[in-house]
matplotlib code that plots the C-alpha trace (Angstrom):
import matplotlib.pyplot as plt

x = [0.5, 0.7, -2.2, -4.2, -4.1, -7.2, -5.9, -8.3, -8.2, -7.1, -4.8, -2.5, 0.6, 0.4, 3.9, 7.8, 10.1, 12.2, 14.9, 17.7, 18.5, 21.8, 21.2, 19.2, 22.4, 22.0, 19.2, 16.6, 13.8, 14.8, 13.2, 12.8, 10.9, 10.3, 8.8, 6.6, 5.0, 1.4, -0.7, -3.9, -4.8, -8.1, -9.4, -9.5, -11.3, -11.9, -8.3, -7.1, -8.8, -7.5, -4.3, -4.7, -6.2, -3.5, -0.6, -2.8, -2.7, 0.6, 2.0, 0.2, 1.6, 5.0, 5.3, 9.0, 8.3, 6.8, 5.4, 5.4, 3.4, 3.6, 1.2, 2.9, 4.5, 7.9, 8.0, 11.2, 11.2, 12.0, 14.1, 17.4, 17.0, 15.2, 18.1, 20.7, 19.1, 18.9, 15.0, 14.4, 12.0, 13.8, 11.2, 9.7, 6.9, 7.9, 6.4, 7.4, 9.8, 12.2, 13.5, 16.4, 18.0, 18.2, 19.7, 22.5, 22.8, 23.4, 20.8, 19.3, 19.9, 20.3, 17.8, 18.4, 19.9, 16.5, 13.9, 13.7, 11.2, 9.2, 7.7, 5.7, 8.1, 9.0, 5.2, 5.2, 5.9, 9.7, 8.8, 8.0, 10.4, 13.2, 12.0, 13.2, 16.4, 19.8, 21.3, 22.7, 19.8, 20.8, 16.7, 16.4, 12.9, 9.2, 6.0, 3.0, 0.3, 0.4, -1.3, -1.7, -3.4, -5.9, -8.7, -12.1, -15.0, -19.1, -20.8, -24.0, -23.2, -21.1, -24.8, -26.9, -24.2, -24.2, -20.7, -20.2, -19.1, -18.0, -14.9, -13.8, -11.4, -8.0, -6.0, -5.7, -7.6, -10.5, -10.8, -10.8, -13.4, -15.4, -15.3, -17.3, -19.8, -20.3, -19.8, -22.9, -25.2, -25.5, -26.1, -22.7, -21.7, -17.8, -16.4, -13.1, -11.4, -7.8, -5.5, -3.6, -3.7, -1.5, 0.9, -1.8, -1.2, 2.6, 0.9, -0.9, 1.4, 3.8, 1.0, 0.2, 4.0, 4.4, 1.3, 2.8, 6.7, 7.8, 9.9, 9.7, 13.4, 16.1, 19.5, 22.4, 24.9, 25.1, 22.8, 18.8, 18.0, 14.5, 13.1, 9.8, 11.0, 10.3, 8.0, 5.7, 5.9, 4.2, 1.7, 0.7, -0.1, -1.3, -3.8, -5.1, -5.1, -7.1, -9.7, -10.5, -10.5, -10.7, -13.5, -14.5, -15.2, -13.8, -16.0, -15.8, -14.2, -10.5, -7.6, -8.5, -7.7, -7.9, -11.4, -12.9, -12.4, -14.4, -17.0, -17.7, -18.3, -19.8, -22.2, -22.9, -20.7, -17.7, -17.9, -13.8, -10.6, -7.2, -7.1, -7.0, -9.8, -9.3, -10.9, -13.8, -13.8, -13.5, -15.9, -18.8, -18.0, -17.8, -20.5, -23.0, -22.3, -22.8, -20.4, -22.4, -22.2, -18.7, -15.9, -12.4, -10.3, -6.6, -4.0, -5.0, -2.0, -0.4, 2.7, 3.5, 1.3, 2.2, 2.4, 2.8, 2.3, 4.0, 6.4, 8.8, 12.8, 15.0, 17.4, 21.1, 22.8, 20.0, 20.6, 19.7, 17.2, 15.3, 15.6, 13.6, 11.3, 10.6, 10.1, 8.1, 5.6, 5.4, 4.4, 2.1, 0.5, 0.2, 2.5, 0.5, -1.1, -3.2, -4.2, -6.2, -9.1, -9.6, -8.5, -11.1, -13.8, -13.2, -13.1, -16.7, -17.9, -16.4, -18.5, -14.9, -15.0, -14.1, -13.7, -11.3, -8.5, -5.6, -4.0, -2.5, 1.2, 1.0, 2.7, -0.5, -1.5, 0.5, -1.4, -1.3, -3.1, -5.5, -6.2, -6.9, -9.0, -11.2, -11.6, -12.5, -15.1, -16.7, -17.1, -17.1, -19.6, -18.8, -19.3, -16.2, -17.1, -16.8, -13.2, -12.7, -11.3, -8.5, -7.5, -7.3, -4.8, -2.8, -0.7, 0.8, 1.1, 5.0, 5.2, 6.9, 7.2, 7.3, 10.4, 12.4, 11.7, 8.2, 6.5, 8.9, 8.9, 4.8, 4.7, 6.7, 4.8, 1.5, 2.1, 2.1, -1.1, -2.5, -1.9, -2.8, -6.3, -7.1, -5.3, -6.0, -3.2, -1.0, 2.3, 3.9, 7.1, 8.0, 6.0, 8.0, 11.2, 10.7, 9.4, 12.7, 15.1, 13.3, 13.2, 16.9, 17.8, 15.4, 17.2, 20.8, 20.0, 18.7, 22.0]
y = [6.0, 7.0, 8.7, 6.2, 4.1, 3.2, 3.5, 1.9, 2.3, -1.9, -1.5, 1.4, 1.2, 4.9, 4.7, 6.6, 7.9, 8.9, 11.4, 9.9, 10.0, 9.9, 6.9, 4.8, 3.0, -0.5, -3.0, -4.5, -3.2, 0.2, 3.1, 4.2, 6.6, 6.3, 9.4, 8.0, 10.0, 8.9, 10.2, 10.5, 14.5, 15.6, 15.6, 11.8, 10.7, 7.5, 6.6, 8.9, 7.2, 4.1, 4.8, 6.3, 3.2, 1.1, 3.5, 3.1, -0.4, -1.1, 1.0, -0.7, -4.3, -2.6, -0.3, 0.5, 1.9, 5.8, 6.2, 10.0, 10.2, 13.1, 14.1, 13.7, 10.9, 10.4, 13.6, 12.7, 16.2, 17.1, 13.9, 15.0, 18.4, 16.4, 13.9, 17.0, 18.4, 15.9, 15.8, 12.1, 10.1, 7.1, 4.7, 5.8, 5.4, 4.9, 3.5, 1.1, 2.8, 4.8, 1.9, 0.8, 4.1, 4.8, 1.4, 1.9, 5.1, 3.8, 6.1, 3.5, 1.2, -2.8, -4.3, -8.3, -9.6, -8.3, -9.7, -12.5, -10.2, -10.3, -14.2, -14.0, -12.6, -15.3, -15.5, -12.0, -12.6, -13.1, -10.5, -7.9, -8.5, -8.1, -4.0, -3.6, -6.1, -5.7, -7.8, -9.7, -10.4, -7.4, -6.3, -2.4, -2.5, -4.3, -3.8, -2.5, -2.4, -3.8, -3.9, -4.9, -4.2, -5.7, -5.3, -3.5, -3.8, -3.4, -6.6, -5.4, -4.2, -7.6, -9.4, -6.5, -7.2, -11.2, -11.6, -13.9, -11.8, -14.3, -14.9, -11.3, -11.0, -12.5, -11.8, -8.3, -10.0, -10.7, -7.2, -5.7, -8.1, -7.5, -3.9, -3.9, -5.7, -3.9, -0.3, -1.6, -1.6, 2.0, 5.2, 6.5, 3.2, 3.0, -0.9, 0.2, 3.1, 4.9, 7.7, 10.2, 13.2, 14.6, 11.7, 8.5, 7.9, 7.0, 5.4, 3.2, 2.8, 1.6, -1.4, -2.4, -2.8, -5.0, -7.3, -7.9, -8.6, -5.0, -2.5, 1.1, 1.5, -1.1, -0.8, -1.4, -1.4, 2.2, 3.8, 3.4, 3.4, 3.6, 0.1, 1.1, 1.5, -2.0, -4.0, -4.6, -0.3, -0.4, -2.9, -1.0, 1.8, 0.2, -1.6, 1.3, 3.0, 0.0, 0.4, 4.3, 4.3, 1.2, -0.5, 2.8, 1.1, 4.0, 6.5, 9.9, 12.0, 11.7, 13.1, 11.3, 11.3, 9.6, 10.8, 10.4, 6.8, 6.2, 9.1, 6.9, 3.6, 4.9, 6.2, 3.3, 4.6, 2.3, -1.6, -1.9, -0.1, -1.4, -0.1, -1.8, -3.1, 0.3, 2.1, 0.0, 1.2, 4.4, 4.4, 3.2, 6.2, 8.6, 7.9, 6.0, 2.5, -0.8, -3.4, -6.1, -3.9, -4.2, -6.8, -7.4, -9.7, -10.7, -8.0, -9.2, -11.6, -11.2, -11.7, -9.2, -6.7, -3.3, -3.1, -1.0, 0.1, 1.1, 0.3, 1.3, 1.9, 2.8, 5.4, 4.6, 5.4, 3.9, 2.0, -1.2, 0.0, 1.9, -0.6, -3.5, -0.8, 0.6, -3.3, -3.8, -1.4, -2.6, -5.7, -5.0, -2.5, -4.5, -7.8, -10.2, -12.5, -12.4, -8.9, -10.0, -10.5, -7.8, -5.3, -7.0, -6.7, -3.3, -2.5, -4.0, -1.9, 1.0, -0.1, -0.2, -3.3, -5.7, -8.8, -7.3, -10.1, -6.9, -5.9, -9.2, -9.1, -13.2, -16.1, -18.1, -20.9, -19.9, -19.4, -15.8, -15.9, -18.6, -16.1, -13.4, -15.3, -16.7, -13.0, -11.6, -14.4, -14.3, -10.4, -9.8, -6.8, -7.3, -9.8, -11.7, -13.3, -10.7, -10.4, -14.2, -13.8, -11.5, -13.0, -16.5, -15.6, -12.7, -15.4, -16.6, -13.0, -11.8, -8.2, -5.3, -2.1, 1.3, 2.8, 5.2, 8.3, 7.1, 10.7, 12.2, 9.6, 9.3, 12.7, 12.1, 9.1, 10.7, 12.4, 9.2, 8.0, 11.1, 11.3, 8.0, 8.6, 11.3, 11.8, 8.5, 9.3, 9.3, 7.7, 5.3, 4.5, 8.4, 9.0, 6.0, 7.4, 11.0, 9.7, 7.4, 10.5, 12.2, 9.6, 9.0, 12.2, 12.2, 8.8, 10.2, 11.7, 8.4, 6.7]
z = [-4.2, -0.6, 0.3, -1.2, 2.1, 3.8, 7.1, 10.0, 13.4, 13.5, 10.2, 11.2, 13.2, 14.5, 16.3, 15.8, 17.6, 20.8, 22.4, 24.1, 28.2, 29.3, 31.4, 29.9, 27.5, 29.4, 28.1, 30.7, 33.1, 34.0, 33.2, 29.3, 27.4, 23.5, 22.1, 19.2, 16.6, 14.4, 17.6, 15.1, 15.2, 16.9, 13.8, 13.7, 17.1, 16.8, 15.9, 18.5, 21.3, 20.1, 19.8, 23.3, 25.1, 23.4, 24.9, 28.5, 28.0, 27.2, 29.7, 32.5, 30.9, 30.6, 33.5, 33.1, 29.8, 29.1, 25.5, 24.4, 22.1, 19.2, 16.1, 12.8, 10.5, 8.6, 6.0, 3.2, 2.7, 6.7, 7.5, 6.6, 8.8, 11.4, 11.0, 11.3, 14.1, 16.2, 16.1, 14.5, 16.7, 17.7, 16.2, 13.1, 10.6, 7.1, 4.0, 2.0, -0.7, 2.3, 4.3, 1.8, 1.0, 4.9, 5.7, 2.3, 4.3, 7.8, 9.1, 11.1, 13.7, 13.1, 15.6, 14.4, 17.7, 19.3, 17.7, 19.9, 21.4, 18.9, 19.0, 15.9, 13.8, 11.7, 10.4, 8.8, 5.1, 3.9, 1.1, 3.8, 6.2, 2.9, 2.9, 6.6, 5.9, 4.3, 1.7, 4.7, 6.1, 9.0, 10.1, 11.0, 11.1, 11.1, 8.7, 10.1, 7.1, 3.6, 0.4, -3.4, -6.7, -8.1, -9.9, -8.4, -10.2, -9.8, -9.3, -10.5, -13.8, -14.3, -14.3, -15.9, -18.8, -18.3, -16.9, -14.1, -11.1, -9.4, -11.7, -13.4, -15.8, -15.0, -17.8, -19.9, -22.8, -20.6, -19.2, -22.7, -23.7, -20.7, -20.7, -24.4, -22.9, -20.0, -22.1, -24.4, -21.5, -22.3, -19.9, -19.6, -18.2, -19.1, -19.1, -18.2, -16.3, -15.9, -14.6, -16.5, -14.5, -10.7, -10.8, -10.8, -14.1, -14.0, -11.1, -12.6, -15.6, -13.4, -12.1, -15.4, -16.3, -13.4, -14.4, -17.6, -16.5, -16.8, -14.7, -14.9, -13.0, -12.8, -11.0, -12.2, -9.8, -7.9, -10.6, -11.4, -15.2, -17.0, -17.9, -19.5, -23.2, -23.8, -25.6, -21.9, -22.3, -25.6, -24.7, -21.4, -23.9, -26.8, -25.1, -23.2, -26.7, -28.4, -25.1, -25.6, -29.2, -31.1, -28.5, -27.1, -23.7, -21.5, -22.0, -23.5, -20.3, -19.8, -17.7, -14.6, -11.4, -7.8, -6.9, -10.3, -10.4, -7.1, -7.8, -10.9, -9.4, -6.7, -9.1, -10.8, -14.3, -14.4, -14.9, -13.8, -12.7, -10.9, -7.0, -3.8, -1.5, 0.6, -2.5, -2.2, 2.0, 0.5, -2.4, 0.4, 2.5, 0.4, -2.1, -0.3, -2.0, -0.1, -0.2, -1.8, -4.7, -5.5, -6.0, -6.0, -8.4, -8.9, -11.1, -14.6, -16.2, -12.7, -13.7, -10.4, -8.7, -7.4, -3.7, -0.8, 3.2, 5.9, 9.2, 11.1, 11.7, 14.5, 14.3, 14.2, 17.6, 20.2, 23.0, 23.8, 26.7, 23.6, 21.3, 23.1, 24.3, 20.8, 19.7, 22.6, 21.8, 18.2, 19.0, 21.5, 19.0, 15.9, 16.2, 18.8, 17.8, 20.9, 20.2, 16.9, 18.2, 20.5, 17.7, 15.3, 17.6, 18.1, 14.3, 14.2, 17.4, 15.6, 12.4, 10.5, 7.7, 8.9, 6.2, 3.8, 2.5, 3.6, 5.5, 6.5, 7.1, 7.8, 6.1, 4.6, 6.7, 9.7, 13.0, 13.1, 9.8, 11.1, 14.0, 11.8, 9.4, 12.4, 13.6, 10.8, 9.9, 13.8, 13.3, 9.9, 8.5, 4.9, 2.4, 2.4, -0.9, -2.6, -2.6, -2.8, -6.1, -4.8, -1.8, -3.7, -5.9, -4.1, -2.8, -6.0, -7.4, -6.5, -5.1, -6.7, -4.8, -6.4, -8.5, -6.4, -6.6, -7.8, -7.8, -9.9, -12.6, -12.1, -13.0, -16.2, -17.3, -16.7, -20.2, -22.5, -20.3, -21.1, -24.9, -25.7, -24.1, -25.5, -29.0, -31.1, -33.1, -30.4, -31.2, -28.5, -29.6, -29.6, -25.9, -24.3, -25.8, -24.7, -21.3, -21.1, -21.7, -19.0, -16.7, -16.6, -16.0, -13.0, -11.8, -11.9, -8.8, -6.9, -5.9]

ax = plt.figure().add_subplot(projection="3d")
ax.plot(x, y, z, "-o")
ax.set_aspect("equal")
plt.show()
């Protein structure tokens, strides 16, 4: 779900765009202008100021490149119109769900032969680079931020329930057992929480299916088909139904959406739910919690985890000069290991959280990864040990992205989530079959 990313000054690469000039057709050190979008609005003064400082520092280092920054980011709803009208930025912001469709439609530029200008590109996680590459290995963009889902939990409630906060549940069976003990604390505490409204139910259904080795949609040739009417899909719904009605460990209030679980966790009324490190940041910021209260564990069962993030693509037809200028900017802003210490210290100065395990674009054990770990240790202002269970396991859990037309699919999959959490007699097989028919109709338009 795109709106759930926590975008800090050090985590966000706020770039994209450009208007070509007739005399900028050759690579080199001649004057070149890149129009970039993603400039934070006045309502986000810290990130806006950081962005503008980075532009100034970049232009001092590369005086032949002018960065013309604009507000706004890539909007899938207006992308086609901007492309047709010649208004698309040269280097534009995308979510991880966007690049493959744009690459297949040849709406982006191959930047492969210019990647020597990004020295640390070989240290970026291969699974992230694949998102911006075609089947032959040609590259069309670069990632700027990533996240994967895990188990957010309340360490204080774990202690009160006699559970070990250092070793959170690793399987769904352990989640169920821990939820029962947490609920037994009374006082309105729910051991486990889940979403079922405003597309968040379908989002979590997808994450839970991935965790068990399943899929929501699979590509067959040039088409997509629903894949969740399966033993894995049944397990997802049945285990939620058991938590809700057999164990009574999910509380009486249902039909919850994103802010509801944050509020319950922030109020000390929820033991566990699926989320990300950014969720903990939001809980602390919005509900006056403390980082010491919360922990982050790996995705239960861990056969895969739902991941996401963002990055930048280069529009088709760019001159070599524009591509090289855009790569220089992207490298400076987010991919230059020499700036890791500086940007991490700046985050601490701005009172942003330092020490969360993600975002982290770098291959484990690479030099940038080591530098990032050292900077987070030096400037850390959150208890990193609370997130150690997640950090220790994340490298071993495969990353999977959201399905095509994700929001439309999630709206359909909200319904079975709602039914099993509000109707103890809900027919799991019927719910999956009905949803499968609707999703296959939607996927027929995915291409």
